[in-house]
C-alpha positions, 0 to 999 in steps of 0.5 A, a space after each residue: 521580645 517573646 513570640 506570644 507578646 508579639 501576637 497580642 498586638 499583631 492585629 493593629 500591625 497586620 490590619 495596616 499591612 493588609 490595607 497597604 497590600 489591598 491598595 497595590 497591585 501584586 508584583 507579577 515577577 515569576 518566582 520559582 518556589 520549591 515547596 518540596 521540603 516542608 512547604 516553607 518559604 523564608 522571607 527574610 534571612 536564614 532560618 531563625 528560631 525567633 521568627 514569627 511563624 505564619 501559615 496559609 493554605 492554598 486558597 490560590 495555587 502555591 506559586 500565586 500564593 507566594 507572589 501575593 503574600 510575599 509583599 505583605 509578609 516582607 512589610 510585616 517583617 520590616 514593621 516588627 523587626 523580626 523575620 517571618 517564616 512562611 509555611 504553606 500547606 495544601 489543605 485547611 486541615 493541615 494548617 489547623 494541625 500546625 496550629 494545634 501542635 503550636 508549629 505556627 504562631 498565626 495562620 490565614 484560614 477560612 471560616 469553615 476551618 475556623 469553626 472546625 479548629 476553634 478548640 486550638 486557635 483564637 480569632 485575631 481579626 477579620 479582614 474587611 473588603 470594600 467596607 464589608 467583613 463578608 464575601 460570597 461564593 460563586 457557582 460557575 460553569 463553562 459558557 459552552 456547557 449548556 448549564 444555566 442553573 444549579 440543578 443542571 449540574 446533577 450527574 456532572 463533574 464538580 469541584 471545590 477547593 477544600 472540604 472545610 471551605 465555606 464556598 465549597 462543601 459547607 455551602 454545597 451541603 446546605 444546597 443539597 439539603 434544600 434539594 433533598 439529596 446529598 453530594 454523592 447522589 447528586 454529582 457524578 464526580 467530586 474533585 478537590 482542586 485545593 485552590 480556587 484559581 485552579 477550580 476556575 481554570 478547570 472550568 474554563 478549560 472544560 476539565 470539570 462541569 462546575 465549581 464553587 469558588 471564592 467570589 473575591 478571587 473570581 472578582 480579582 481575576 475578572 478585574 486584573 486577569 480577565 482572560 482567565 475567566 472569559 469562558 466562565 459564567 456565574 450561574 448562582 451566588 451564595 449568601 454572605 459568609 465571613 471573610 477568611 479570618 486570621 487566627 493565632 495558636 492557643 498554645 
């Protein structure tokens, strides 16, 4: 069976796998993952030229990403009977480059990366969470920061995960327009954390004054790892944005 033939009916399989994964708690074993050579994790057997090549960017930190995606990709590998080659990259732009060069067959990206790379990938499907294909971003600060509204972040240190992330710069840029300014003028410093859980930790530890983070990840931590957010508060919630989609390469 050729790889492109698999891609055409992958949505049905992947939706089932995602539903399965969403109903189960992720395993909490500690995995030592070495991403120093190609940022690739093989989930089944030796490297296979016929493997399904799947890419993700670090919406959450690399180790956490591996833990959360591993079970789903193992189930997917068993379902379709071929190995899954798991490629992880630090930014959405890097994942878009993999798609553009046909170095992966499919990828988990964000809505901003989908728009940016629409000329070299196509939509496979959009996950649904709690009955909706949407999510919201949260603007967060430390509870002891004295910051109670977005305008209080003027001149402060601010972080978001990625330049292409909706809950990061895309939403913030629109917020700047409403205030008649831009990010370089408004914030004292901008940092890209490259993952939402790292952004949350930076705010929690007072390493940064504020952050824009994915509400789905924040809500997951609030339910399952409340100690991660006990010193964090939400000061603003964005409008709805499309849940990060799954796409496949056009080549």
